[in-house]
Structures are given as structure tokens and as C-alpha cells.
C-alpha positions, 0 to 999 in steps of 0.5 A: 615630397608633399603629403596629405594630412593623416586625418584626411587620408584616414577618412578617405581610406578607412576601409583599406585600413580596416581590412589591413588591421583585420588581416594582421589579427593572424599574428594572434596565433604567433603570440598566443602559441609562444606564451601559452606553451611557456605556461603549460611547461610549469603545469603538473598535469602536462609535465606528468605526461611528457616528463618524469617523476623526481623523487627529490622534489616529489614532483614531475619535471621536464629534462632540459632535453625534452623542454628544449625539443618540445618548445623549439620544434615549432620553430622548425615548422615556422622556418619551413613555412617561412621559406616555402611561403614564397612558393605558396604566395606566388602560386596561390596568392597572398589571400589564399596562402593565408587560408592555407595557414588557417587550415594548418592551425586547425589541423595542428591544434587537433593533433596536439589536443589528441596527443598522449605521446610526445611524438604526436605533440611534436607533430602537432606543433610542427604543423602549427609552426608551419602555419605561423611561418606562412602567416609571418610572411604573408600577413606583412606582405599583404599589408605592405601590398595594400596599405596606403603609404602614409599608414604602411609602417603603422599598419605593418606594426599592427602585426607586432601589436596582435602578437602582443595581444596573443601573448597576453591572451596566452598567459591570461588563459594559463592563469585561469586554468593552471589550478586545475588538476586534470588535463584540462589545465593545458588542453583548454589553452591548447583548444583556444587556438581554434578561435583565431581562424574564426576571426581571420577566415571570414575576413578573407572570404567576405571582405579582403580581396586578393593583393592587387600587386600579386594580381598585376604580377599575374597579368590580371589587370581587371581583377586587380582594379576590382581588388583596389575598388574593394579595398578603397570602396566604391566612393573613391574617385576613379581617377585616384584608383587609375593613378594608383593602379598605373603606379603599381603596374609600372612597378610590377612591370619593372620588377618583371623585366628583371629575372627572379633568381636565387643567384641574384639574392646570393650575389652582391648587388641590389637584390643581394643587398636587400636580402642581406639587410632583411636577413641581418635585421631579423637575426639581430632581432632574435639576438636580443634574446626576446625569445627566452622571455616569450618562450620561457617567461613563466619558468624564468620568473618561477626560478627567480622566486616570483610567487605567481609567475602567471600573473607577473607574465600577464603584467609583463606582456601588457607593457608591450602595448604602450611600446608598440603604440609609441612605435607606430607614431615614432617610426613615422614621425622620427624615422626607422633608424632613430627609433631602432637606435633608441630601442636597441640601446635601451634593450642592451642597457637593461640586459646588462643590468639584469646580468650584473644583478646575477653576479651578487653573491647572495640572492635578495628580494631587492635583487629579484625585484630588480631583475624582474623590473629589468625584464619589464623595461626590456620588453617595453624597450624592445617593442618601442621599435626593435620588434615591430620595425623589423617587420616593417623594414623587411616588408618595405625593402622586399621589393622587386622581382625577388620580393617573395623570395627575400621576404621568405628568406628573411623570415626564415632567418628569423625563425632559424635564430628564434629556434637557436635561442629556444633550443640553447636557452635551457642548456645555457640557463638551467642548472643541469646545463651551463647554469648561467641563470640571469647572467645570460643577459651578458650574452644578449646585451653584448649582441645588442650593442653590436646590433646598434652599431650595425643599424648605425652603419648599414640600415637605410631609412625607408620612412615615408617612401613608397615601395617603388621609390625604395626599389629605385634607390636600391637599383641605383646603389644609394648609400644607406645614409642617403636614403632619407634625402635622395630625390627620386623621379616621379615614377608613377607619372613617368610615362605621361611626362615623357609622352612627347619625348623621343625614344632616346629621352625615354630610355632612362625610364625604359631601362630603370630596372636594369642593373646599370654597368658600363661596358668593358672592352679589351683585346678579347672581349666586349662585356656589356649589360645595362644602359649607362653613359655615352659608351656606344656599345650599350646599343648591343642590349635588347632594350636599347631604343632605336627604330628599325623595320622588320618583316613579321612571321605570319606562318610561324605558329603553323610552322611550329605545330608542323615541326617545320622550322624552315616554314617560318621564313614565310614573311608577312608585312613589315612593321616598325619596332622600337627595340630588339626586345619588342621584336623578340616578344612580338615574334614570340606571340606570333609563334604561338598564334596569339595575335592579340598579345602581339598587337599589344606588344607593338603598342607597348611604350617601353621594352619592359612592357613588351617583356611583361606582355611576352610572358603572358603569351597564350598557348606557350610551349617552352620546347617550341620556343627553345627551338626558335628563340635563337633564330628570333633574336638573331633576326631581330638584331640583324634587322636592327643593325642593318637598318639604314637609320642605324648605320652608326650602330652597325659600325659599332658592332662591326668595329668589335672585330673578332672580340667575343661579345658577352652579355654580363647579366648576373641574373640570366644564364640563358641570354647572359652568362650569370655574372656581372661585368665586374665578376666576369673581369675578376674571373678573367684576371684569376685565370678562370676564363669562361669557366662556369659562364652561362649560355650567352645567347644574346652575345652569340646572336650578335656575333652571328649578326656581325659575321653576316654584316661583315660578309655583306660589306666585303662582298 
């Protein structure tokens, strides 16, 4: 796979790289909130408001319960923000979603500044948490959508870099204000959060366009091209932009040809596998215990006897930067997997050494220094790959029709486990809880050993692959260890390369996005879905390439408006169709009077393109379509199987006899049954029959066509 030198790509694409870097500054909020709040937990003016006076120490203290709630409550907001990000990002766009997040930062910060009651403080942290949850999803998604493939890993890693910068800023500000004896000691660090929107908002308003992939997904081709021009600059060759737009459009078309559904995510298959890997990666990241250092670092250092925990924390967070810089180079040079294994092994080792030091019967200065040294090495090793690459990997595999859902679910998993660590740490660490102290390293170190084993066996290599190539390999069930060597066809130029090919030769590309499963036939059922091999029953699917003539319904729109279903039988000219899917989408466009889209559907080179255009029909009314769609599909398939050119297909359909024809689409419970062929067979073997099956609209239409053709032959 030939690639251009990085220096050449950087000189050419400097503008889009700059925009991506500026957008990743949204991570400053994430890092800053984590570290500054850790510091104010040790400030007496803060503790005097939200804690209680301890006569034994003559100081105000926070109980484990209060400390746990006010620290971890932000993770609840982050979880909600992450899970809802796919709705916000899909409805408003990546760019507008980031603006919503910045508005929430401002509102949440004001609530915290005005708080004198713990309830108001919690409300403010929830709102800020919601903003961080949105940012944690939409920033990496925007960068992954827009970044050049050669720089995508490094640019997504910048998200972790700005988290680290935020962490450093938090402890630096705390160190500067913690000696104050008034509420300014903690309100000044709180107010600093209002600075971050001043960086990101102007970038979004005046420099960064909306994600071109999102625009293409909404059928906005011209705005998508304008967005690409803004990203790369007007000096970039138009042919390059057209090529990139074409590759994106092909990818989006293939994505939209599949139904986006939560069921496919929670069922094992290409989408379920992506979700499992993304969520597991995020969970293992938090299993390292990173959040106990980030959220309780100052408290931890004070407990082990450090005189100036704020200064030590500042030095600690500075060690993240060389780790991140090495990571940016390493994950592209050596790959994601090798760097993850190296990073995870080092993290596990230092955690176990730290915990071992805590077993000593007496606490000495040397032991304290060793524990602190292990924490420094831990944070460097974590950012060497495990921390940054988690976000890179998640943004890369969240491809296909469920892109937003998978990323939201994975990020939600991160915040869920983040909350678990934040919430449980005081109870596990503090004397009024399990009193583990530094021995807590045994727990997190052991989990990291298991995490490294998981990476070795399950994590695929995504380095130097385009998002389209990654999606292709998931769709074709490529094993994790084969990702780095698997040869992917030239997807961007597939249409041009096949311009002079027959429909049959184009078919594998037209059906690229289908979950390929061979048909299954027994005495009672014909189960089919996807295009695979030479089995003749694959002709039942809507995307099967074959030519047939069919009359169009020129008065369908007026009939629908009049509520007269019989009027649609008024036929117009006869047109040549290349698939039943094309006929269905063409009829759908005419049903609602969208002649322009109907013409584009006739010219569509692939059924996937026809399907995408069908989703853009103007004046669409779901209730009207529901009343007509069964008849449309039946008529299209009748024309397909009765055409003289398709006598062999007719024989296949009639040859099924009285068997029940079933489309086993795992993602579609309207035209399919919502189960894959394998799942349907398993349920039949278990005696569940058709229990829980979806509508099987396509199968029922085919059986009606079979009946008509059989009666014609007999009659």
C-alpha cells in the first residue's frame, strides 16, 4: 500500500491538521476538571463548606461518602453525555454538538461558582460532566472524520495530549491558590473553566466547518464539498478533493445501505464485534486505575507523606507529555498492538511494585520515594500508548451505519468504569473503608495483566488503514491478527474500475455492505440474506443484479393524496431496472411526486446508491408509504421474476414449492425477521419456531409472487 512521505502530506494538508489540533483543545476541559478538583479536596476553605469539623485533628474533613459523591458525580454526567452524543451529533452535527458542549461548560461552571450548598455543587458538576461526555465523543469523531489517514492516529492522540495539558493547568492553578484562606482558593480554579470555551468556540464559528462525512450522511453533497475545501484550503487540487469526496460518498452510501440499529450492536456480527472491542478497550483503560491518580492524586501524595503534593502533582502530570509524544510516533511506526502491549506491561509492573512496597511493616522515606517514583513511571507508561491509543482505536473502528452509536456506547463505558473507580477508591483506600492504601496496586496491576492478554488475542491492528478499509475488514470477518496483512480492494475507485463490467461482475461491490450469509433450505424454509457464492437462491434479495422491464406508476402521488389505492394502477412508460431495490426506490420517489430523485435513482450505478437516494425523497410520509410499500415490492419482484430474460430466476422461485421464504436480515424486522440465518436455524432447532420473528415483508412478497407465477403456469 503506497503512501506519500509525511513531510509532503503535512505541507499539503497543514490547514486541516491545524483545524483538527484546535478542535482537540476541547479535551482541556476534561483534564483540567479532573486535576483541579482533586486539589481543592485538600483546601480547608472548600472542606469547611462541604465537610465537617474533626476535633481530633482540629481541621475540617470530608467523609469518604461526601468525597466519593462530589468527585464521582461528574462521571454520571459524563456517562449521560457520552451515551446521548450520538443523538446530538446525528441531529445537529459534530460541530454544532461541540457548541452545545461549550454552552454546558459555561452553565455548569456558573452553578459551581454560585454554590454554597452541596446540592448546587453537584448540579453544576453534573452539567459540566454532560459537556465533557459530549466532548469525549464528538472531538475524536470530528478529528477521525476530517484528518488525513496518515495523521489520523497522531491527531486523535492530541486529544490525550490536551487532557494532559489540562491536568497540568489544574494543579498549577491549585498550587497558586491553595495558600489563600478565603473561598478564592477554590473558586479561582473553578472560574478558570470559563476560559476553555474562548478557545474552542471561535475555532468552531470561524474556522472549522461541519464534518463532511456527516453532511454526506444527510445527503448534502455540495455543502460536504465546500466543507472539504474549507478544511484543505482552496489551493488543493480539485481532482484530489473530488477523489476524496467520492471515497467518502461511497463509504457513506455503503453505511446507509445497512440499517442502523441497537439490535445489530448487541448481536454478534460485524457491528456487535466493533461494539465489543470498543467498549472492552475503554473498560480495560479504566481498569488500570488511572482515575485514582487523576481524581485523588493530591490526596494520595499527601497521605504517603509528601510535603508539597501540589508541586509533586505538577511534576507528575508533566511526565505524561513525553509519553504522549512517543505514542504519536510509535503507534504509526510500530502499530497500535505492539505499543499497547508494551505500555500495558509497564503499567502492570509498576502497579505491582508500588503495592509490594506497601507490604513493608514500617513506612520509611525510601519506601515513600519508591511509591512516588512508581506513580511517575505509571503515568508515563500509561500515556505511552494505553491512554491515547484507546481513543484512536475507538474512533477508527466506530465505522459503518452505527458509527455514532458505537462511539457513544464505548465512551459511555469509559465513563461508567471511570465512575466505578472514582466512587469505590475512597472506600477501598481510606482508613474508614477497606484501608488498602497503596496495596490497591495489586488490584489494578492484576487487571492490567489480564488487559494485556486481551489485547494480544482480540485487538486488531488498524494502523495505516483508512476508515473504509477497516469497515471492509469487519464486514468480511477478518480475524484480529490478520488485519495488518489483509489485502483490501481499491474501494474509492471501485465504480470507475468496473465501469465497463457487467452487472454480475459489479455485484460483489454493489453488495459490499451486506452481511454475507449463504442461503439455507430444508423441507419447510428457505432462509436467505446477502450475496454469497453460487447458490441460486441469492436471487431473492432486493439487491440481486438482474435486468427487467417494469411499468412505472405515473399517478401514484395523486392517488396517495386522494387516498385511493386502486388509482395507483394507472401505468405509465416502461423502464429498464437493474435490481428490485432500484424499482422499489424509484416507485417510492414517484409515490411522493419527487420526479428529480426518481430520475437519479434510475441512473444509480448500484442498489446501495438507489437506497441512499430513496432515503432523500422529498415530501415523504411514513403512513402513506406503509400503505403502499408491500404492493410496490410485490410488483417489482413480479416484474423481475416474470421477465423473459430471467427465466432461470423464475424457475428458482417456483422451485421452492410451498416452503416459507424468509429474509434473515439481523438488522431489519420489517422486511426481514431480525435474526441472521444462523440465529434463525438455532431457534428452529430449539423448538422456538417463528417466535419473536419480525415481519418478513420481503419473504411474504416473494411468496405472493410465487403464487401468481405458479397459477400462470398452471393456467
